[in-house]
C-alpha positions in Angstrom: 167.9 72.7 138.6 164.8 72.7 136.5 161.9 75.1 137.2 158.5 73.8 137.3 157.3 76.9 135.8 154.2 76.4 133.8 153.0 79.2 131.8 149.4 79.7 131.6 147.9 81.2 128.6 146.1 80.4 125.4 147.6 79.2 122.3 147.1 81.0 118.9 144.7 78.2 117.7 142.6 78.5 120.9 142.3 82.2 120.4 141.3 81.9 116.7 138.8 79.3 117.5 137.0 81.7 120.2 137.1 84.5 117.5 135.5 82.3 114.9 132.8 81.3 117.4 132.1 84.8 118.5 131.9 86.1 114.8 129.4 83.2 113.9 127.3 84.1 116.9 127.5 87.8 115.9 126.6 87.1 112.3 123.5 84.8 113.4 122.3 87.6 115.6 122.6 90.3 112.9 120.7 87.9 110.6 117.9 87.3 112.9 117.4 91.1 113.3 117.5 91.6 109.5 115.0 88.9 109.0 112.8 90.6 111.7 113.1 93.9 110.2 112.0 92.7 106.9 109.1 90.8 108.2 108.2 93.9 110.3 108.1 95.8 107.0 106.0 93.1 105.2 103.4 92.9 108.1 103.1 96.7 108.3 102.3 96.8 104.7 99.6 94.0 105.0 98.2 95.8 108.0 98.0 99.0 106.0 96.4 97.2 103.1 93.8 95.6 105.4 93.2 98.8 107.0 92.5 100.6 103.5 90.2 97.8 102.4 88.1 97.9 105.8 87.9 101.6 105.3 86.9 101.1 101.6 84.1 98.7 102.5 82.9 101.2 105.3 83.1 104.1 102.9 81.3 102.4 100.0 78.4 101.2 102.4 78.2 104.6 103.8 78.1 106.4 100.3 75.6 103.8 98.9 73.2 104.5 102.0 73.4 108.4 101.8 73.3 108.3 98.0 70.9 110.8 96.2 71.3 108.8 92.8 73.4 105.9 91.5 74.4 105.2 88.1 76.1 101.7 87.0 77.3 101.0 83.5 79.6 98.9 81.7 82.2 100.7 79.2 84.2 98.1 77.4 85.9 96.2 80.0 85.2 98.6 82.7 82.4 98.8 85.3 81.6 102.3 86.5 79.6 102.8 89.6 78.9 106.6 90.0 77.2 107.6 93.4 76.0 111.1 94.1 76.3 111.6 97.8 77.0 114.3 100.5 79.8 112.1 101.9 82.8 112.6 99.8 86.2 111.5 100.7 88.2 114.6 100.0 85.9 117.1 98.6 83.2 118.9 101.0 79.6 119.1 100.0 77.6 116.9 97.5 80.0 115.0 95.2 79.9 112.5 92.4 81.9 109.7 93.7 83.0 107.3 90.9 84.3 103.7 91.4 85.9 102.2 88.3 86.5 98.5 88.1 89.2 97.6 85.4 92.0 95.1 85.1 91.0 93.4 88.5 91.5 96.8 90.3 89.1 99.2 91.9 89.8 102.8 91.3 88.2 106.0 92.9 87.7 109.5 91.7 85.4 112.2 93.0 84.3 115.7 92.0 81.8 118.3 93.3 78.4 117.5 91.9 77.3 119.7 88.9 80.8 120.4 87.8 81.2 119.1 84.2 84.5 117.5 83.9 85.5 115.9 80.6 87.4 112.7 81.7 85.5 112.3 85.0 85.1 108.5 85.7 87.4 107.3 82.9 90.6 108.0 84.7 92.5 105.1 86.2 94.7 107.3 88.7 93.8 106.2 92.2 93.8 102.5 92.8 92.1 101.7 96.1 91.9 97.9 96.0 92.9 94.7 94.2 89.5 93.0 93.4 89.4 89.7 91.4 85.6 89.7 91.0 83.0 92.4 91.3 79.3 92.0 91.1 76.6 94.7 91.3 72.8 94.0 91.9 70.3 96.8 92.1 66.7 96.4 93.0 64.3 99.1 92.2 60.4 98.5 92.3 60.9 94.6 92.5 63.2 94.5 89.3 66.8 93.5 89.5 69.4 95.4 87.5 73.1 94.2 87.1 76.2 95.9 86.0 75.6 94.4 82.5 72.1 96.1 82.1 73.1 99.4 83.7 71.1 101.4 85.9 70.4 105.2 86.8 68.3 106.5 89.5 67.7 106.0 93.3 67.4 102.3 94.0 65.6 100.6 96.8 68.5 98.3 97.5 72.1 97.7 96.3 74.0 94.5 96.8 77.8 94.9 95.9 80.0 92.0 96.0 83.8 92.5 96.0 85.6 89.2 96.0 83.9 87.5 99.1 82.9 90.6 100.7 79.1 91.5 100.3 77.9 95.0 100.9 74.1 95.4 101.3 72.9 98.9 101.4 69.4 100.5 101.3 69.7 104.3 100.4 67.9 106.4 102.8 67.0 108.9 100.2 64.8 106.2 98.5 62.8 105.8 101.8 62.2 109.5 101.9 60.8 109.6 98.5 58.3 106.8 99.2 
């Protein structure tokens, strides 16, 4: 007498197919998390860069408006904008804030006003932004000065163009002197 015993179970091939499918699914999920992590880091860096640029534009405008004197000059391939202002970034009191444009990069230095420092405004230590194009226009008593001609004094108005961003500032100290 034969028994109608049917053994239920999975064959080795079926088990291997399921394991392969599960491992493929697991590897796809890991890849998705890895790509998301990489893009998260990239977007975080971009957001930080945009935040720094926005702060730079705000700080520049604020320093120009509160300036007690501005000097613009070209030294070789560098454009130097030195602003005497009570609004320093890291030094309290009246400071000389120096923006140096060289090699399509804007650098920033500052020191207490009145201190003589030998290499001030020549150091390229603190890059603050990548800038492809910089233009400076200063109006004083109806005359326009550019970064090519240079300027030293208290202007009536400053127009600073960094790439496509235009900063217009009227120093308040100039209005007090009128």
